[in-house]
C-alpha beads as a LAMMPS data file, in Angstrom:
LAMMPS data file: protein, C-alpha beads

90 atoms
89 bonds

1 atom types
1 bond types

-500.0 500.0 xlo xhi
-500.0 500.0 ylo yhi
-500.0 500.0 zlo zhi

Masses

1 110.0

Atoms # bond

1 1 1 0.000 0.000 0.000
2 1 1 1.285 3.437 -0.853
3 1 1 1.633 6.329 1.523
4 1 1 -0.960 9.123 1.502
5 1 1 -0.380 11.992 -0.909
6 1 1 -0.713 15.467 0.510
7 1 1 -1.090 18.666 -1.474
8 1 1 -1.016 22.151 -0.047
9 1 1 -4.004 24.353 -0.957
10 1 1 -3.292 28.068 -0.809
11 1 1 -6.608 29.410 -2.070
12 1 1 -6.181 28.111 -5.632
13 1 1 -7.989 24.773 -5.783
14 1 1 -7.246 24.309 -9.501
15 1 1 -3.500 24.557 -8.910
16 1 1 -3.738 22.149 -5.960
17 1 1 -5.683 19.656 -8.090
18 1 1 -3.067 19.935 -10.854
19 1 1 -0.299 19.296 -8.313
20 1 1 -2.184 16.275 -6.952
21 1 1 -2.541 14.806 -10.451
22 1 1 1.179 15.373 -11.068
23 1 1 2.078 13.567 -7.821
24 1 1 -0.296 10.692 -8.644
25 1 1 1.250 10.305 -12.093
26 1 1 4.752 10.311 -10.618
27 1 1 3.776 7.651 -8.063
28 1 1 2.349 5.471 -10.854
29 1 1 -1.188 5.437 -9.480
30 1 1 -2.845 6.070 -12.849
31 1 1 -0.830 3.287 -14.473
32 1 1 -1.793 0.918 -11.654
33 1 1 -5.493 1.795 -11.964
34 1 1 -5.412 1.215 -15.702
35 1 1 -3.628 -2.108 -15.208
36 1 1 -6.127 -3.318 -12.608
37 1 1 -9.155 -2.423 -14.706
38 1 1 -9.176 -5.961 -16.121
39 1 1 -7.990 -9.304 -14.752
40 1 1 -4.501 -10.226 -15.863
41 1 1 -3.583 -13.903 -15.945
42 1 1 -0.416 -14.805 -14.047
43 1 1 1.321 -15.796 -17.293
44 1 1 0.419 -12.424 -18.852
45 1 1 1.693 -10.629 -15.744
46 1 1 5.038 -12.463 -15.947
47 1 1 5.330 -11.618 -19.640
48 1 1 4.516 -7.932 -19.024
49 1 1 7.008 -7.660 -16.173
50 1 1 9.714 -9.377 -18.248
51 1 1 9.098 -6.956 -21.149
52 1 1 9.138 -3.934 -18.810
53 1 1 12.437 -5.078 -17.297
54 1 1 13.928 -5.538 -20.782
55 1 1 12.801 -2.017 -21.782
56 1 1 14.377 -0.567 -18.635
57 1 1 17.602 -2.517 -19.248
58 1 1 17.903 -1.326 -22.859
59 1 1 17.116 2.246 -21.845
60 1 1 19.858 2.125 -19.217
61 1 1 22.356 0.740 -21.743
62 1 1 21.465 3.466 -24.268
63 1 1 21.727 6.185 -21.626
64 1 1 25.132 4.935 -20.454
65 1 1 26.414 4.655 -24.030
66 1 1 25.395 8.234 -24.792
67 1 1 27.017 9.464 -21.565
68 1 1 30.265 7.722 -22.438
69 1 1 30.222 9.258 -25.918
70 1 1 29.957 5.987 -27.799
71 1 1 26.727 6.830 -29.584
72 1 1 25.789 10.125 -31.174
73 1 1 22.126 11.013 -31.040
74 1 1 21.124 11.099 -34.705
75 1 1 19.119 9.175 -37.269
76 1 1 20.694 6.117 -38.879
77 1 1 22.109 6.728 -42.357
78 1 1 20.606 5.378 -45.567
79 1 1 16.977 5.798 -44.651
80 1 1 14.780 8.838 -45.023
81 1 1 12.347 8.545 -42.137
82 1 1 10.084 11.295 -43.454
83 1 1 9.169 9.342 -46.579
84 1 1 9.939 5.774 -45.555
85 1 1 12.216 5.156 -48.546
86 1 1 15.801 3.911 -48.751
87 1 1 18.277 6.627 -49.667
88 1 1 15.677 9.221 -50.720
89 1 1 17.382 12.186 -49.106
90 1 1 16.209 14.850 -51.545

Bonds

1 1 1 2
2 1 2 3
3 1 3 4
4 1 4 5
5 1 5 6
6 1 6 7
7 1 7 8
8 1 8 9
9 1 9 10
10 1 10 11
11 1 11 12
12 1 12 13
13 1 13 14
14 1 14 15
15 1 15 16
16 1 16 17
17 1 17 18
18 1 18 19
19 1 19 20
20 1 20 21
21 1 21 22
22 1 22 23
23 1 23 24
24 1 24 25
25 1 25 26
26 1 26 27
27 1 27 28
28 1 28 29
29 1 29 30
30 1 30 31
31 1 31 32
32 1 32 33
33 1 33 34
34 1 34 35
35 1 35 36
36 1 36 37
37 1 37 38
38 1 38 39
39 1 39 40
40 1 40 41
41 1 41 42
42 1 42 43
43 1 43 44
44 1 44 45
45 1 45 46
46 1 46 47
47 1 47 48
48 1 48 49
49 1 49 50
50 1 50 51
51 1 51 52
52 1 52 53
53 1 53 54
54 1 54 55
55 1 55 56
56 1 56 57
57 1 57 58
58 1 58 59
59 1 59 60
60 1 60 61
61 1 61 62
62 1 62 63
63 1 63 64
64 1 64 65
65 1 65 66
66 1 66 67
67 1 67 68
68 1 68 69
69 1 69 70
70 1 70 71
71 1 71 72
72 1 72 73
73 1 73 74
74 1 74 75
75 1 75 76
76 1 76 77
77 1 77 78
78 1 78 79
79 1 79 80
80 1 80 81
81 1 81 82
82 1 82 83
83 1 83 84
84 1 84 85
85 1 85 86
86 1 86 87
87 1 87 88
88 1 88 89
89 1 89 90
């Protein structure tokens, strides 16, 4: 169970509500609600968790590679992503 979320209200209820939503999103409450909307079989849960872990692992590897200067952030050569054609850089 998560800890209670507290938001300070200084007269502006809209701003307080926005801050509450931001905190809930950061805590992952919306994601959890969406996930629990339907029953998830144990095998599906294992598969989802395995895929999430793989995504996190690859993201960490990419981030570390960029920090170490191994990879430059740019599009791969030979493919024009705007038109979906090989070598159509015109």
